[in-house]
ZALO-813602 format. One record per residue (C-alpha): residue number from 0; residue in three letters; chain; x, y, z negated. Coordinates in pm, 1 decimal, decimal comma. Layout:
@i=NUM | aa=ala | ch=A | X=X | Y=Y | Z=Z;
...
END
This chain:
@i=0 | aa=met | ch=A | X=-3182,1 | Y=-13066,0 | Z=-625,7;
@i=1 | aa=arg | ch=A | X=-3216,2 | Y=-13074,2 | Z=-1005,6;
@i=2 | aa=asn | ch=A | X=-2851,6 | Y=-13169,7 | Z=-1050,2;
@i=3 | aa=ala | ch=A | X=-2740,4 | Y=-12886,5 | Z=-823,4;
@i=4 | aa=ala | ch=A | X=-2959,3 | Y=-12646,4 | Z=-1019,5;
@i=5 | aa=cys | ch=A | X=-2819,9 | Y=-12768,3 | Z=-1350,1;
@i=6 | aa=thr | ch=A | X=-2465,1 | Y=-12708,0 | Z=-1227,3;
@i=7 | aa=ala | ch=A | X=-2557,9 | Y=-12358,6 | Z=-1105,8;
@i=8 | aa=trp | ch=A | X=-2720,8 | Y=-12266,7 | Z=-1436,9;
@i=9 | aa=cys | ch=A | X=-2418,6 | Y=-12391,2 | Z=-1631,5;
@i=10 | aa=glu | ch=A | X=-2191,6 | Y=-12173,6 | Z=-1416,4;
@i=11 | aa=leu | ch=A | X=-2421,7 | Y=-11874,8 | Z=-1455,3;
@i=12 | aa=tyr | ch=A | X=-2438,3 | Y=-11912,6 | Z=-1833,1;
@i=13 | aa=ala | ch=A | X=-2058,8 | Y=-11910,4 | Z=-1850,7;
@i=14 | aa=glu | ch=A | X=-2078,7 | Y=-11555,8 | Z=-1712,8;
@i=15 | aa=arg | ch=A | X=-2373,4 | Y=-11421,5 | Z=-1911,3;
@i=16 | aa=pro | ch=A | X=-2619,2 | Y=-11566,4 | Z=-2163,4;
@i=17 | aa=phe | ch=A | X=-2982,1 | Y=-11644,7 | Z=-2088,0;
@i=18 | aa=val | ch=A | X=-3263,9 | Y=-11843,2 | Z=-2243,4;
@i=19 | aa=phe | ch=A | X=-3393,6 | Y=-12156,3 | Z=-2073,2;
@i=20 | aa=leu | ch=A | X=-3731,8 | Y=-12304,4 | Z=-2167,4;
@i=21 | aa=thr | ch=A | X=-3854,1 | Y=-12645,7 | Z=-2053,4;
@i=22 | aa=gly | ch=A | X=-4197,2 | Y=-12801,6 | Z=-2090,0;
@i=23 | aa=asp | ch=A | X=-4058,4 | Y=-13126,5 | Z=-2234,0;
@i=24 | aa=leu | ch=A | X=-3905,4 | Y=-13216,3 | Z=-1895,6;
@i=25 | aa=gly | ch=A | X=-3563,5 | Y=-13240,8 | Z=-1731,6;
@i=26 | aa=phe | ch=A | X=-3443,5 | Y=-13560,9 | Z=-1895,3;
@i=27 | aa=met | ch=A | X=-3155,5 | Y=-13739,0 | Z=-1719,2;
@i=28 | aa=ala | ch=A | X=-3074,5 | Y=-13413,4 | Z=-1537,2;
@i=29 | aa=leu | ch=A | X=-3050,8 | Y=-13108,1 | Z=-1763,5;
@i=30 | aa=glu | ch=A | X=-2849,1 | Y=-13251,6 | Z=-2053,2;
@i=31 | aa=pro | ch=A | X=-2529,4 | Y=-13061,4 | Z=-1954,3;
@i=32 | aa=leu | ch=A | X=-2726,0 | Y=-12737,2 | Z=-1959,1;
@i=33 | aa=arg | ch=A | X=-2886,0 | Y=-12823,1 | Z=-2292,4;
@i=34 | aa=asp | ch=A | X=-2547,3 | Y=-12897,1 | Z=-2446,8;
@i=35 | aa=gln | ch=A | X=-2390,5 | Y=-12576,8 | Z=-2314,1;
@i=36 | aa=leu | ch=A | X=-2676,5 | Y=-12344,0 | Z=-2411,6;
@i=37 | aa=gly | ch=A | X=-2732,3 | Y=-12481,5 | Z=-2759,9;
@i=38 | aa=gly | ch=A | X=-3001,1 | Y=-12268,4 | Z=-2925,8;
@i=39 | aa=his | ch=A | X=-3066,9 | Y=-12086,1 | Z=-2599,8;
@i=40 | aa=phe | ch=A | X=-3213,7 | Y=-12408,7 | Z=-2456,9;
@i=41 | aa=ile | ch=A | X=-3568,5 | Y=-12445,0 | Z=-2588,8;
@i=42 | aa=asn | ch=A | X=-3795,9 | Y=-12745,7 | Z=-2544,2;
@i=43 | aa=ala | ch=A | X=-4134,2 | Y=-12575,0 | Z=-2561,3;
@i=44 | aa=gly | ch=A | X=-4319,2 | Y=-12906,0 | Z=-2550,2;
@i=45 | aa=val | ch=A | X=-4628,2 | Y=-12984,8 | Z=-2347,5;
@i=46 | aa=ala | ch=A | X=-4754,9 | Y=-12628,3 | Z=-2390,6;
@i=47 | aa=glu | ch=A | X=-4682,3 | Y=-12454,3 | Z=-2062,6;
@i=48 | aa=gln | ch=A | X=-4916,5 | Y=-12159,5 | Z=-2118,4;
@i=49 | aa=asn | ch=A | X=-4749,1 | Y=-12077,3 | Z=-2446,0;
@i=50 | aa=met | ch=A | X=-4407,6 | Y=-12136,5 | Z=-2286,4;
@i=51 | aa=val | ch=A | X=-4464,5 | Y=-11870,7 | Z=-2019,8;
@i=52 | aa=ser | ch=A | X=-4594,2 | Y=-11618,7 | Z=-2272,6;
@i=53 | aa=val | ch=A | X=-4293,2 | Y=-11682,9 | Z=-2497,7;
@i=54 | aa=ala | ch=A | X=-4062,2 | Y=-11642,9 | Z=-2197,2;
@i=55 | aa=ala | ch=A | X=-4224,9 | Y=-11309,8 | Z=-2107,8;
@i=56 | aa=gly | ch=A | X=-4186,7 | Y=-11192,1 | Z=-2466,7;
@i=57 | aa=ile | ch=A | X=-3819,6 | Y=-11287,6 | Z=-2474,9;
@i=58 | aa=arg | ch=A | X=-3766,2 | Y=-11112,2 | Z=-2142,0;
@i=59 | aa=gln | ch=A | X=-3907,1 | Y=-10790,1 | Z=-2284,5;
@i=60 | aa=thr | ch=A | X=-3610,4 | Y=-10783,6 | Z=-2523,6;
@i=61 | aa=gly | ch=A | X=-3377,7 | Y=-10770,4 | Z=-2222,3;
@i=62 | aa=ile | ch=A | X=-3263,7 | Y=-11133,1 | Z=-2223,6;
@i=63 | aa=glu | ch=A | X=-3272,7 | Y=-11321,4 | Z=-1892,5;
@i=64 | aa=thr | ch=A | X=-3528,1 | Y=-11602,7 | Z=-1914,0;
@i=65 | aa=trp | ch=A | X=-3593,5 | Y=-11918,4 | Z=-1711,6;
@i=66 | aa=val | ch=A | X=-3893,8 | Y=-12153,0 | Z=-1734,9;
@i=67 | aa=tyr | ch=A | X=-3883,7 | Y=-12510,7 | Z=-1603,2;
@i=68 | aa=ser | ch=A | X=-4140,4 | Y=-12785,6 | Z=-1546,5;
@i=69 | aa=ile | ch=A | X=-4290,5 | Y=-13014,3 | Z=-1284,2;
@i=70 | aa=ala | ch=A | X=-4424,6 | Y=-12776,3 | Z=-1019,7;
@i=71 | aa=pro | ch=A | X=-4802,4 | Y=-12792,6 | Z=-1093,5;
@i=72 | aa=phe | ch=A | X=-4735,2 | Y=-12758,2 | Z=-1465,0;
@i=73 | aa=ala | ch=A | X=-4508,3 | Y=-12460,4 | Z=-1395,7;
@i=74 | aa=tyr | ch=A | X=-4755,1 | Y=-12255,7 | Z=-1189,1;
@i=75 | aa=ala | ch=A | X=-5108,9 | Y=-12397,4 | Z=-1212,6;
@i=76 | aa=arg | ch=A | X=-5159,9 | Y=-12465,0 | Z=-1581,0;
@i=77 | aa=pro | ch=A | X=-5010,6 | Y=-12131,3 | Z=-1698,0;
@i=78 | aa=phe | ch=A | X=-5143,3 | Y=-11924,1 | Z=-1406,7;
@i=79 | aa=glu | ch=A | X=-5317,5 | Y=-11669,4 | Z=-1629,3;
@i=80 | aa=gln | ch=A | X=-5001,5 | Y=-11616,8 | Z=-1832,8;
@i=81 | aa=ile | ch=A | X=-4793,9 | Y=-11573,3 | Z=-1516,6;
@i=82 | aa=arg | ch=A | X=-5046,9 | Y=-11321,3 | Z=-1388,4;
@i=83 | aa=asn | ch=A | X=-5090,5 | Y=-11120,9 | Z=-1708,7;
@i=84 | aa=asp | ch=A | X=-4768,6 | Y=-11157,6 | Z=-1905,9;
@i=85 | aa=val | ch=A | X=-4515,7 | Y=-11180,8 | Z=-1622,9;
@i=86 | aa=cys | ch=A | X=-4645,8 | Y=-11008,3 | Z=-1310,9;
@i=87 | aa=ile | ch=A | X=-4874,2 | Y=-10735,3 | Z=-1443,6;
@i=88 | aa=asn | ch=A | X=-4607,1 | Y=-10643,5 | Z=-1697,6;
@i=89 | aa=arg | ch=A | X=-4336,3 | Y=-10666,1 | Z=-1429,2;
@i=90 | aa=gln | ch=A | X=-4122,2 | Y=-10901,3 | Z=-1632,3;
@i=91 | aa=pro | ch=A | X=-3853,2 | Y=-11077,0 | Z=-1424,7;
@i=92 | aa=val | ch=A | X=-3919,2 | Y=-11423,7 | Z=-1564,0;
@i=93 | aa=tyr | ch=A | X=-3788,4 | Y=-11698,9 | Z=-1336,2;
@i=94 | aa=ile | ch=A | X=-4025,5 | Y=-11994,3 | Z=-1301,2;
@i=95 | aa=val | ch=A | X=-3882,9 | Y=-12320,6 | Z=-1170,5;
@i=96 | aa=gly | ch=A | X=-4114,4 | Y=-12588,4 | Z=-1030,5;
@i=97 | aa=asn | ch=A | X=-3958,2 | Y=-12926,4 | Z=-958,7;
@i=98 | aa=gly | ch=A | X=-4110,5 | Y=-13158,0 | Z=-697,4;
@i=99 | aa=gly | ch=A | X=-4280,1 | Y=-12908,6 | Z=-466,0;
@i=100 | aa=gly | ch=A | X=-4532,8 | Y=-13035,2 | Z=-213,2;
@i=101 | aa=tyr | ch=A | X=-4599,9 | Y=-13408,0 | Z=-239,3;
@i=102 | aa=gly | ch=A | X=-4269,1 | Y=-13460,1 | Z=-419,4;
@i=103 | aa=tyr | ch=A | X=-4411,7 | Y=-13668,4 | Z=-702,7;
@i=104 | aa=gly | ch=A | X=-4571,7 | Y=-13910,6 | Z=-457,8;
@i=105 | aa=val | ch=A | X=-4771,7 | Y=-14190,3 | Z=-614,5;
@i=106 | aa=gln | ch=A | X=-4834,4 | Y=-13994,2 | Z=-932,6;
@i=107 | aa=gly | ch=A | X=-5111,1 | Y=-13829,1 | Z=-738,5;
@i=108 | aa=pro | ch=A | X=-5266,2 | Y=-13484,4 | Z=-699,0;
@i=109 | aa=thr | ch=A | X=-5225,4 | Y=-13381,5 | Z=-1063,1;
@i=110 | aa=his | ch=A | X=-4850,3 | Y=-13390,9 | Z=-1000,1;
@i=111 | aa=his | ch=A | X=-4851,4 | Y=-13245,0 | Z=-648,1;
@i=112 | aa=ala | ch=A | X=-4796,0 | Y=-12878,4 | Z=-562,6;
@i=113 | aa=ile | ch=A | X=-4936,6 | Y=-12817,5 | Z=-215,2;
@i=114 | aa=glu | ch=A | X=-5075,5 | Y=-12470,1 | Z=-281,3;
@i=115 | aa=asp | ch=A | X=-4812,1 | Y=-12334,4 | Z=-518,2;
@i=116 | aa=tyr | ch=A | X=-4638,0 | Y=-12053,1 | Z=-334,7;
@i=117 | aa=gly | ch=A | X=-4959,7 | Y=-11936,8 | Z=-168,4;
@i=118 | aa=val | ch=A | X=-5122,6 | Y=-11901,1 | Z=-509,5;
@i=119 | aa=leu | ch=A | X=-4824,9 | Y=-11725,3 | Z=-665,3;
@i=120 | aa=leu | ch=A | X=-4760,0 | Y=-11485,9 | Z=-377,3;
@i=121 | aa=ala | ch=A | X=-5107,4 | Y=-11344,4 | Z=-437,8;
@i=122 | aa=leu | ch=A | X=-4974,9 | Y=-11201,2 | Z=-765,0;
@i=123 | aa=gln | ch=A | X=-4823,9 | Y=-10854,5 | Z=-793,7;
@i=124 | aa=gly | ch=A | X=-4449,3 | Y=-10850,4 | Z=-741,2;
@i=125 | aa=met | ch=A | X=-4400,3 | Y=-11226,9 | Z=-723,7;
@i=126 | aa=asn | ch=A | X=-4118,8 | Y=-11364,8 | Z=-507,8;
@i=127 | aa=val | ch=A | X=-4071,5 | Y=-11722,5 | Z=-389,4;
@i=128 | aa=tyr | ch=A | X=-3749,0 | Y=-11908,1 | Z=-314,4;
@i=129 | aa=val | ch=A | X=-3764,8 | Y=-12245,3 | Z=-137,9;
@i=130 | aa=pro | ch=A | X=-3419,2 | Y=-12400,1 | Z=-94,1;
@i=131 | aa=ala | ch=A | X=-3409,4 | Y=-12670,0 | Z=171,5;
@i=132 | aa=phe | ch=A | X=-3080,6 | Y=-12835,8 | Z=81,7;
@i=133 | aa=ala | ch=A | X=-2887,8 | Y=-12907,8 | Z=-238,3;
@i=134 | aa=asp | ch=A | X=-2620,1 | Y=-12667,6 | Z=-113,8;
@i=135 | aa=asp | ch=A | X=-2880,2 | Y=-12388,3 | Z=-112,7;
@i=136 | aa=val | ch=A | X=-2969,3 | Y=-12412,4 | Z=-478,3;
@i=137 | aa=gly | ch=A | X=-2672,1 | Y=-12234,0 | Z=-632,4;
@i=138 | aa=leu | ch=A | X=-2700,8 | Y=-11935,1 | Z=-397,9;
@i=139 | aa=ala | ch=A | X=-3078,2 | Y=-11923,4 | Z=-440,6;
@i=140 | aa=ile | ch=A | X=-3037,9 | Y=-11908,0 | Z=-818,0;
@i=141 | aa=arg | ch=A | X=-2776,1 | Y=-11632,3 | Z=-785,9;
@i=142 | aa=gln | ch=A | X=-2988,8 | Y=-11425,3 | Z=-548,1;
@i=143 | aa=leu | ch=A | X=-3304,6 | Y=-11477,1 | Z=-751,4;
@i=144 | aa=ser | ch=A | X=-3131,5 | Y=-11370,8 | Z=-1072,0;
@i=145 | aa=ala | ch=A | X=-2968,3 | Y=-11066,6 | Z=-912,9;
@i=146 | aa=ala | ch=A | X=-3300,6 | Y=-10941,7 | Z=-772,8;
@i=147 | aa=gln | ch=A | X=-3444,9 | Y=-10890,3 | Z=-1122,4;
@i=148 | aa=arg | ch=A | X=-3805,5 | Y=-10953,8 | Z=-1015,4;
@i=149 | aa=pro | ch=A | X=-4066,3 | Y=-11216,0 | Z=-1111,6;
@i=150 | aa=ala | ch=A | X=-3980,5 | Y=-11525,8 | Z=-911,4;
@i=151 | aa=tyr | ch=A | X=-4074,1 | Y=-11885,7 | Z=-844,4;
@i=152 | aa=leu | ch=A | X=-3807,2 | Y=-12136,6 | Z=-743,6;
@i=153 | aa=arg | ch=A | X=-3954,0 | Y=-12441,2 | Z=-567,6;
@i=154 | aa=leu | ch=A | X=-3723,6 | Y=-12744,2 | Z=-591,5;
@i=155 | aa=gly | ch=A | X=-3755,1 | Y=-13065,1 | Z=-392,8;
@i=156 | aa=arg | ch=A | X=-3544,1 | Y=-13352,5 | Z=-264,8;
@i=157 | aa=cys | ch=A | X=-3254,1 | Y=-13269,5 | Z=-36,4;
@i=158 | aa=glu | ch=A | X=-3309,4 | Y=-13438,3 | Z=301,5;
@i=159 | aa=lys | ch=A | X=-3024,0 | Y=-13279,4 | Z=495,8;
@i=160 | aa=pro | ch=A | X=-2863,0 | Y=-13512,2 | Z=751,6;
@i=161 | aa=lys | ch=A | X=-2511,9 | Y=-13604,4 | Z=639,6;
@i=162 | aa=glu | ch=A | X=-2347,1 | Y=-13476,1 | Z=955,1;
@i=163 | aa=phe | ch=A | X=-2528,4 | Y=-13140,7 | Z=956,8;
@i=164 | aa=ala | ch=A | X=-2348,2 | Y=-12828,8 | Z=833,2;
@i=165 | aa=ala | ch=A | X=-2619,6 | Y=-12591,9 | Z=716,4;
@i=166 | aa=pro | ch=A | X=-2568,1 | Y=-12214,5 | Z=725,7;
@i=167 | aa=lys | ch=A | X=-2552,2 | Y=-12042,5 | Z=387,8;
@i=168 | aa=phe | ch=A | X=-2876,8 | Y=-11967,9 | Z=207,5;
@i=169 | aa=thr | ch=A | X=-3056,8 | Y=-11657,8 | Z=332,8;
@i=170 | aa=pro | ch=A | X=-3428,0 | Y=-11577,9 | Z=386,4;
@i=171 | aa=trp | ch=A | X=-3400,5 | Y=-11686,6 | Z=753,5;
@i=172 | aa=arg | ch=A | X=-3161,7 | Y=-11928,5 | Z=926,5;
@i=173 | aa=lys | ch=A | X=-3155,4 | Y=-12052,4 | Z=1283,5;
@i=174 | aa=leu | ch=A | X=-3054,9 | Y=-12417,9 | Z=1263,4;
@i=175 | aa=leu | ch=A | X=-3076,3 | Y=-12537,9 | Z=1625,2;
@i=176 | aa=glu | ch=A | X=-3099,4 | Y=-12367,6 | Z=1963,0;
@i=177 | aa=gly | ch=A | X=-3373,6 | Y=-12471,5 | Z=2201,4;
@i=178 | aa=gly | ch=A | X=-3563,5 | Y=-12352,7 | Z=2505,0;
@i=179 | aa=gly | ch=A | X=-3903,9 | Y=-12471,9 | Z=2386,6;
@i=180 | aa=pro | ch=A | X=-4137,8 | Y=-12324,5 | Z=2124,6;
@i=181 | aa=ile | ch=A | X=-4013,2 | Y=-12151,8 | Z=1812,4;
@i=182 | aa=leu | ch=A | X=-4044,4 | Y=-12402,8 | Z=1525,9;
@i=183 | aa=val | ch=A | X=-4023,9 | Y=-12264,6 | Z=1172,8;
@i=184 | aa=ala | ch=A | X=-3994,4 | Y=-12499,1 | Z=874,1;
@i=185 | aa=val | ch=A | X=-4024,5 | Y=-12418,8 | Z=504,3;
@i=186 | aa=gly | ch=A | X=-3822,6 | Y=-12617,1 | Z=251,4;
@i=187 | aa=pro | ch=A | X=-3676,8 | Y=-12969,8 | Z=249,9;
@i=188 | aa=ile | ch=A | X=-3923,5 | Y=-13092,5 | Z=512,6;
@i=189 | aa=val | ch=A | X=-3681,1 | Y=-12944,7 | Z=765,8;
@i=190 | aa=gly | ch=A | X=-3429,5 | Y=-13226,2 | Z=707,6;
@i=191 | aa=pro | ch=A | X=-3596,9 | Y=-13494,9 | Z=921,5;
@i=192 | aa=leu | ch=A | X=-3676,2 | Y=-13231,2 | Z=1184,3;
@i=193 | aa=ile | ch=A | X=-3307,4 | Y=-13150,0 | Z=1223,3;
@i=194 | aa=ser | ch=A | X=-3222,4 | Y=-13510,3 | Z=1308,7;
@i=195 | aa=ala | ch=A | X=-3514,5 | Y=-13549,0 | Z=1548,1;
@i=196 | aa=val | ch=A | X=-3475,5 | Y=-13216,4 | Z=1730,8;
@i=197 | aa=ala | ch=A | X=-3098,4 | Y=-13262,3 | Z=1766,5;
@i=198 | aa=gln | ch=A | X=-3157,2 | Y=-13571,0 | Z=1981,1;
@i=199 | aa=met | ch=A | X=-3375,1 | Y=-13382,1 | Z=2231,1;
@i=200 | aa=asp | ch=A | X=-3274,8 | Y=-13198,7 | Z=2548,3;
@i=201 | aa=val | ch=A | X=-3163,4 | Y=-12850,0 | Z=2443,4;
@i=202 | aa=leu | ch=A | X=-3345,0 | Y=-12690,7 | Z=2739,0;
@i=203 | aa=thr | ch=A | X=-3688,6 | Y=-12812,2 | Z=2631,3;
@i=204 | aa=arg | ch=A | X=-3661,3 | Y=-12885,8 | Z=2261,5;
@i=205 | aa=pro | ch=A | X=-3792,8 | Y=-12645,4 | Z=1994,2;
@i=206 | aa=glu | ch=A | X=-3572,7 | Y=-12371,0 | Z=1859,4;
@i=207 | aa=leu | ch=A | X=-3556,4 | Y=-12464,6 | Z=1491,8;
@i=208 | aa=trp | ch=A | X=-3565,0 | Y=-12197,5 | Z=1220,4;
@i=209 | aa=leu | ch=A | X=-3576,5 | Y=-12222,4 | Z=842,6;
@i=210 | aa=leu | ch=A | X=-3764,7 | Y=-11980,9 | Z=615,4;
@i=211 | aa=ser | ch=A | X=-3657,7 | Y=-11984,3 | Z=250,8;
@i=212 | aa=val | ch=A | X=-3762,2 | Y=-11658,3 | Z=78,9;
@i=213 | aa=met | ch=A | X=-4105,9 | Y=-11494,1 | Z=65,7;
@i=214 | aa=pro | ch=A | X=-4236,4 | Y=-11229,8 | Z=97,6;
@i=215 | aa=ala | ch=A | X=-3896,6 | Y=-11084,0 | Z=193,0;
@i=216 | aa=gly | ch=A | X=-3865,1 | Y=-11314,9 | Z=493,1;
@i=217 | aa=ile | ch=A | X=-4211,6 | Y=-11226,8 | Z=618,9;
@i=218 | aa=asp | ch=A | X=-4154,8 | Y=-10854,3 | Z=570,4;
@i=219 | aa=ala | ch=A | X=-3824,1 | Y=-10861,2 | Z=759,3;
@i=220 | aa=leu | ch=A | X=-3863,1 | Y=-11095,3 | Z=1055,3;
@i=221 | aa=pro | ch=A | X=-3553,9 | Y=-11176,6 | Z=1262,4;
@i=222 | aa=ala | ch=A | X=-3547,0 | Y=-10978,5 | Z=1585,2;
@i=223 | aa=glu | ch=A | X=-3504,6 | Y=-11304,0 | Z=1776,7;
@i=224 | aa=ile | ch=A | X=-3840,8 | Y=-11434,1 | Z=1656,0;
@i=225 | aa=val | ch=A | X=-4013,5 | Y=-11105,2 | Z=1733,2;
@i=226 | aa=asp | ch=A | X=-3856,9 | Y=-11100,7 | Z=2080,6;
@i=227 | aa=ala | ch=A | X=-3960,1 | Y=-11463,7 | Z=2138,5;
@i=228 | aa=ala | ch=A | X=-4321,9 | Y=-11378,5 | Z=2056,2;
@i=229 | aa=arg | ch=A | X=-4303,3 | Y=-11076,7 | Z=2284,5;
@i=230 | aa=ala | ch=A | X=-4169,7 | Y=-11297,8 | Z=2563,8;
@i=231 | aa=gly | ch=A | X=-4468,5 | Y=-11531,3 | Z=2529,5;
@i=232 | aa=arg | ch=A | X=-4305,1 | Y=-11826,1 | Z=2354,3;
@i=233 | aa=ser | ch=A | X=-4527,8 | Y=-12038,7 | Z=2134,4;
@i=234 | aa=leu | ch=A | X=-4482,8 | Y=-12050,4 | Z=1757,4;
@i=235 | aa=ala | ch=A | X=-4519,2 | Y=-12353,3 | Z=1530,2;
@i=236 | aa=val | ch=A | X=-4479,2 | Y=-12360,3 | Z=1151,7;
@i=237 | aa=val | ch=A | X=-4447,1 | Y=-12678,0 | Z=946,0;
@i=238 | aa=glu | ch=A | X=-4473,4 | Y=-12668,7 | Z=567,9;
@i=239 | aa=glu | ch=A | X=-4567,6 | Y=-12900,4 | Z=283,4;
@i=240 | aa=his | ch=A | X=-4840,5 | Y=-12658,7 | Z=175,5;
@i=241 | aa=val | ch=A | X=-5208,1 | Y=-12613,5 | Z=257,7;
@i=242 | aa=ser | ch=A | X=-5305,6 | Y=-12368,4 | Z=530,8;
@i=243 | aa=gln | ch=A | X=-5461,9 | Y=-12118,3 | Z=289,7;
@i=244 | aa=gly | ch=A | X=-5190,1 | Y=-11886,4 | Z=163,8;
@i=245 | aa=ser | ch=A | X=-4933,5 | Y=-12054,9 | Z=389,8;
@i=246 | aa=ala | ch=A | X=-4615,5 | Y=-11909,2 | Z=530,7;
@i=247 | aa=gly | ch=A | X=-4750,8 | Y=-11969,9 | Z=880,8;
@i=248 | aa=thr | ch=A | X=-5058,9 | Y=-11759,2 | Z=820,4;
@i=249 | aa=ala | ch=A | X=-4847,8 | Y=-11476,9 | Z=677,2;
@i=250 | aa=leu | ch=A | X=-4600,2 | Y=-11499,4 | Z=965,9;
@i=251 | aa=val | ch=A | X=-4868,2 | Y=-11474,5 | Z=1234,0;
@i=252 | aa=ala | ch=A | X=-5037,3 | Y=-11187,8 | Z=1050,6;
@i=253 | aa=arg | ch=A | X=-4707,7 | Y=-11001,9 | Z=1036,6;
@i=254 | aa=leu | ch=A | X=-4643,1 | Y=-11051,1 | Z=1407,7;
@i=255 | aa=ala | ch=A | X=-4996,4 | Y=-10940,6 | Z=1490,5;
@i=256 | aa=ala | ch=A | X=-4951,5 | Y=-10626,8 | Z=1281,0;
@i=257 | aa=met | ch=A | X=-4638,6 | Y=-10552,8 | Z=1485,1;
@i=258 | aa=gly | ch=A | X=-4838,6 | Y=-10588,2 | Z=1807,1;
@i=259 | aa=val | ch=A | X=-4664,5 | Y=-10909,1 | Z=1917,2;
@i=260 | aa=pro | ch=A | X=-4888,8 | Y=-11204,3 | Z=1822,9;
@i=261 | aa=pro | ch=A | X=-4758,4 | Y=-11534,7 | Z=1959,5;
@i=262 | aa=arg | ch=A | X=-4917,2 | Y=-11665,6 | Z=2278,8;
@i=263 | aa=met | ch=A | X=-5001,6 | Y=-11985,3 | Z=2093,0;
@i=264 | aa=phe | ch=A | X=-4977,0 | Y=-12072,1 | Z=1723,0;
@i=265 | aa=met | ch=A | X=-4952,0 | Y=-12433,4 | Z=1606,6;
@i=266 | aa=pro | ch=A | X=-4975,5 | Y=-12473,9 | Z=1227,7;
@i=267 | aa=phe | ch=A | X=-4870,6 | Y=-12798,3 | Z=1058,9;
@i=268 | aa=asn | ch=A | X=-4988,6 | Y=-12802,5 | Z=697,3;
@i=269 | aa=ala | ch=A | X=-5061,7 | Y=-13037,3 | Z=410,1;
@i=270 | aa=lys | ch=A | X=-5418,3 | Y=-13162,1 | Z=445,4;
@i=271 | aa=gly | ch=A | X=-5465,6 | Y=-13283,1 | Z=92,3;
@i=272 | aa=tyr | ch=A | X=-5589,3 | Y=-13643,1 | Z=75,5;
@i=273 | aa=pro | ch=A | X=-5786,3 | Y=-13737,7 | Z=389,5;
@i=274 | aa=ser | ch=A | X=-5804,8 | Y=-14106,2 | Z=297,1;
@i=275 | aa=ala | ch=A | X=-5844,4 | Y=-14045,4 | Z=-77,3;
@i=276 | aa=thr | ch=A | X=-5538,8 | Y=-14266,5 | Z=-114,8;
@i=277 | aa=tyr | ch=A | X=-5220,9 | Y=-14173,7 | Z=-300,8;
@i=278 | aa=gly | ch=A | X=-4877,6 | Y=-14288,9 | Z=-195,3;
@i=279 | aa=ser | ch=A | X=-4521,6 | Y=-14177,3 | Z=-142,8;
@i=280 | aa=gln | ch=A | X=-4421,3 | Y=-13832,9 | Z=-23,7;
@i=281 | aa=ala | ch=A | X=-4351,9 | Y=-13984,8 | Z=318,8;
@i=282 | aa=phe | ch=A | X=-4703,0 | Y=-14137,4 | Z=324,8;
@i=283 | aa=his | ch=A | X=-4868,7 | Y=-13803,3 | Z=255,3;
@i=284 | aa=arg | ch=A | X=-4659,6 | Y=-13626,9 | Z=518,2;
@i=285 | aa=val | ch=A | X=-4764,8 | Y=-13878,8 | Z=782,0;
@i=286 | aa=glu | ch=A | X=-5129,6 | Y=-13857,3 | Z=676,8;
@i=287 | aa=ser | ch=A | X=-5112,6 | Y=-13477,9 | Z=708,2;
@i=288 | aa=gly | ch=A | X=-4927,6 | Y=-13491,8 | Z=1039,3;
@i=289 | aa=ile | ch=A | X=-4630,9 | Y=-13294,0 | Z=903,1;
@i=290 | aa=asp | ch=A | X=-4366,7 | Y=-13563,5 | Z=940,1;
@i=291 | aa=ala | ch=A | X=-4106,7 | Y=-13502,3 | Z=1210,4;
@i=292 | aa=glu | ch=A | X=-4244,3 | Y=-13761,0 | Z=1454,8;
@i=293 | aa=ser | ch=A | X=-4601,1 | Y=-13627,2 | Z=1434,4;
@i=294 | aa=val | ch=A | X=-4492,1 | Y=-13264,0 | Z=1467,4;
@i=295 | aa=leu | ch=A | X=-4271,3 | Y=-13319,7 | Z=1771,1;
@i=296 | aa=arg | ch=A | X=-4529,4 | Y=-13542,4 | Z=1937,9;
@i=297 | aa=ala | ch=A | X=-4795,3 | Y=-13272,7 | Z=1894,8;
@i=298 | aa=leu | ch=A | X=-4561,2 | Y=-13003,5 | Z=2025,1;
@i=299 | aa=ser | ch=A | X=-4469,9 | Y=-13214,6 | Z=2326,6;
@i=300 | aa=thr | ch=A | X=-4833,8 | Y=-13282,2 | Z=2409,0;
@i=301 | aa=thr | ch=A | X=-4931,2 | Y=-12916,8 | Z=2370,0;
@i=302 | aa=asp | ch=A | X=-4635,0 | Y=-12793,7 | Z=2575,4;
@i=303 | aa=ser | ch=A | X=-4711,6 | Y=-13033,7 | Z=2859,9;
@i=304 | aa=arg | ch=A | X=-5060,9 | Y=-12882,6 | Z=2891,0;
@i=305 | aa=gln | ch=A | X=-4939,3 | Y=-12523,2 | Z=2917,7;
END
């Protein structure tokens, strides 16, 4: 998704100037943006806390400001600066974390971001955008910029099946019809689910939804999901994020507050490192039971017992 983001930023800069700061990252991807922005492209070095504070200061002058790094370095290391300089001061600084979830694979937990949006959504006024496909990135950047609020953009690897035509980026999208449980996915992890669910019988397979913006998506649930909960359909949420601060927890809480809690809730979350072994993104998904095969097997087993 980095290349798609670079293209979107180049197009945006052609319309209006902004400042882009990177924590000594983006090589072999952001060079076109660097060349176009000139002095507005700043390599802040391996100093992410200072980078966020500088970005907040620049934003106070009225100049649009973006901050980019590997996801844990974008949100975890400068958390205090995001809290104090960006959110408390209501500065619409746009923080971009590349490689959300287990995206950086074998580089291990220091490079993983499996609690990122839960942590950031606890801050005042923060908004999170999680594009699932490369085609989403340009629209996500446009919407994020137009909203003029503190925001975190979580980038990953596009896993969209080649034959699948995804609806345009919005907070909620229904991807596949189904007569089984409601299955909500967050981010690129939905790609393998699309291929697997599409091969199932439409009468019994899950109805697949995609959530991409928080908290807006949680605050404004689609009527179809609310009606499904009211009708007694089960709800499952799969995300490359720990259960604490997860989209699933927020979704169930919202439904409960509306008086329509789901009959059954099945969360599928990142479980950290059960074997204390580090491997590829695919390895960690399987170990956490959030890969498509594990999710659909668990749903099938649960449904057969109802």
